[in-house]
N, C-alpha and C positions, 0 to 999 in steps of 0.2 A: 746056231746060238739058241739056247734054251728060251722058249716062250712059255705061255701059260703060267706066268709068274704073278704073284700077289704084289701089286705096286701101289704106293701111296704117292700122290702128287699134291703138294701143298701149293695154293694159288692156282689149282687146276681150272678154275673158272675164268681166269685171265686170258689175256692175248696169247702168250706163249704157251701157257699152261693148257689151254683148251686145244691147241694144235697138237701138242705133245699127247694129250689124252686120246684124241681121235687116232693118231698114228699107233699108240700102244694097244688100244682097244682092237683095232683092225688086225693087229698082229696076234690076237687071241689071248691077251693078258687080262687078268681080273683087276680092274682099276678102281681105287677109292680116292674121291676128291675131298680135300680138306681146304675150306675157304671161308673167310669171314664176310665175303661179298662187299668189302669196302670199295673196291674197284672192279672185281670180276662180276660176271653176269651169268645166271643160269642159262639164259638163251644161248650162250656159247657152247652149251653142252647138250643142246636138244638133239634128240634121236640117238644119243650115245648111251649104251648100257653101262652105267657106272653107279657106284654108291657115292652119295654126297653127304658129307658131314659139315654142317655149319659150326665153325669153331675158330677161336683166335689162337694161333700157336704160341703166342707169347704168354698165354695163360695155360690153364690145364687142357692137355690134349688127350684123346682116347689112347689107352695103352694097348694097341693091337699089334700083331705080328705081320710083318711084310718082308718080302724077299728084297725089295728095292724101294728107296725113297728118293723122289725127286723133289728137292726143295726149291720152289720157284716163288713162294709167297713173299711179297714185298711190293710196295708201290714203287713203280719204276719211272713215272713221269715227274719232272721237276714240279709242275703245277700241283700234283697230287702230294708228292712227298714234302713239299714245303707247306702244304695245307695241314699235313698230319705228320710233322717231324718226330714227335715222341713215339707214335705208333710205328713209324718206319724204323726207328732205332731199336725198339723192343723186338720187333719181328725179326730183324737180321742178327740180333744178339741173343736175347732170351729165347726167342722162337727157335733159333738154330740150336741153342743148348738143349732145349726140350726135345727136338728131334734126334739130336745125338745121343741123348739118354735112351731114347726109343731103339735106335740103331744098335746101341751097345748091348741092351737087354736081349734083343732078339737076333743079334748077329746079322742085321740087314746092311746092305750096301747102300750108302747115302751120297747123293750128288748135290752140291751146293752151287746155285747159279749166282756167282759173283758178277762183277760187272767191270767194263772198261773204265767206269768211274773211279776205280781204285788207283788209277794212274793220275787223277786230277787233271790239272792243266799241264800236260806233259812237257818235260824239257828234253826227252828223248823221242826220236821219231824215225820210223814207225815204232810202236811200243812192243817191246818183247817182255815175256813173262818174268825175266830176271830183274826188270826195271821196278823200283820201290815206289815210284810215283811222286807227285808234287801236289799235295792235298792241303787246303786250308782247313784246319781242324775245328775252327770256330765260325766258318763261313755258313752262308744260307743253304749250301748244298751238302754240308758235312754230315747232316743226319743220314744221307744215303751213302755218300762216299766212305765215311769212317765206319758206318755200321756194316757195310760190306767187307771192309778191311778186318773188322773184329770178327765177323762170320767166318772168314778164311782162317784167322788165328785159332778159333775154337775148333774148326775142322781138323787143323793140323795137330792141335794138342790132344784131341781125343784119339787121333790116329797114332801118335807117338806114345801116349801114355797107356791107352787101353786096346790099341790094335784094331780100332774100328776101320772098316773098309770104306774109305772116302774117295770122292772125285770132286775136283774144284774146276768150274768152267767160268771163264771171264767173258761174258757176252758183250758184244759191240752192238751198235744200232741195228735193230731188227725191225722189219716192216712187213706189211701184208694185210689180208682180210682179217677181220674181227678186232682190228684195232679200234679203240674208243674214239668216236668223232671228236670228242672234247678232251682228247688225251693231252693236248698242249705240246706234243712233240712235233717236229718239223714236218715229217711227211704227211700225217693226218691234217695238220694245219694248212699246208700248201694245197693239198688236194681239195679239201673242203672249200677253201677260199677261191680256188681256181674254178671249180665246178659251179659255184654260186656266182661267179664274176665279181667277187668282192676283192678289195685290195689285198694283195699277198704281202704279209708282214714279214720283213727281213730284219733281224736284229744285228746291230753292227754295220759293217760295210759289206757283208756277204762273202767276204774272202776267207772266213774261217772255214775249215774243212771237217768232214765227216766221211765215214765209209758205211755203206748200208747193205745189210745182208737180208735176203729174202727169207721169210719165215720157214719155208720147208727145208732150206739149207741149214738154218740154225738148229732146227729139230734133229736133223740127221747128225750133226755135229755132237749134240748132247747124248744121243743114244749111242754113238760110236765111242764117246768117252765113257759112259757107263758100262759098256760091254768090254772095254779094254781093261788092261791091267795097270793102268797109269793113274797115279793119284792126282796129278796136275800141279799147279794150275795150267790150263790150256786156254789160249785165246780162241774164241769162236767168233768169227766175223769176216767181212769181205775186205780184202787188202786194197781194193780199188778206191782211191780217194777222190773226193769231189768237193768243190766249194758249195756253200749254201746257196749262193746266187746261181750257180750253174744248175743246181737242183731245181731251184724255182723256175728257171727258164725251161727246163726240160718238161716240168709238170704243166706249165702254161701251154707249151706246144702240144703236148699229149692230150690235154683237155680242150683244145681250141678255145682257150679262155680269153676273155677281153679285160682280164684283171690287169690292174697296174701295180707296180711294186712300191711299197711304202717302207721306209727305213726308220727303225727305232733304235734307241740305245741298247747296247749289248748288256744282258743281265750280268750281275756280279759273279765272278768265279767261273763264268762260262768258258770252257776250254777253246783255245784258238785252233789247235790241230788234234785230230783223233783218227788213228788209223792202226790196225793191228799188223804185227808181224805174225804170220801164221805157219812159220816153218815147223814148229813143234807139232801143230796139228796135222800138217802134211806128212811128216815123217813118222809119228807115233800112231796117229789115228787113220792115216791114209785118207784124210778128209780135206776137201776145199770146196768153196761154193761153186755151184753150177749154174744158178739163175743170174743172168746179167741184169744191170739196173733197168735197162729199157723194157725188158720182158717182165720183170718184177713189178715196175711202176704201173705197166698196163693192167696187170691182174689186180693190183691195188685199186686203181682208178675205177675198174669195172665193178669191184665190190662196193666201193664208196658211193657210186652212182646208184646202186640198188638201194642203199641205206637212205641216201638223201632224197631220191626222187620217187621212192615207193609209196 
């Protein structure tokens, strides 16, 4: 596989973006980060030899030539994207359009990180890529759900009309080191509360399900998709489903926490079940997760301990 490539990563200072940056730099690529630092942090990139450009991709972006573009820019936590809904919509729509113009001009290959959220509150289970989803277009989560869907549409139309070489990845819940402590998503929430012996907040009855993919597995999936000849979309996630209550119990045990569980009302439009069918990823990319939940949570807990108690 050709390395020493010139690669642009939008959102490269974020959780997934910084891990991807680290991996691609180690493989000998020349990496440029484009981030507006609304949620990303420069400290996530410390000791990495990269060029950093502070910019908002929904506005004017530097017109530079790259071999590959990984488009990871977007607020991904409900706490953040509901605080900045317009910015989220513009990043995934106009921002994606701007990057596609760049890819078209310089014949770059571009990968768009879409999301399991395009499936909404799914009526099909587990979710296959052929499923069109069940999304509330005017709900509080639609700024993210629908903008990811329009991002996919833009990718496909640039591919069909201009022959732009595209890849679409639908990422399911990913966790691990470098997650924002105040991210608002379930894994950092539970770990932070458990380590501090605070009440662990469970929304709904805890019987809703998710599937959690460790960060290194997600990164491997993205790179395999970029290196493949397949346009996508491809689900990148762990197909092992777990209830939120089970997750809370595991984290409590792993941290030897004295925390009690507190149940609150389920947020509006929160999906009841979410689990990927990864047959396509297995067959086309020869990819599936390697890190089990117990091992991954242990790594995450150790990292959060360092952040909280340092």
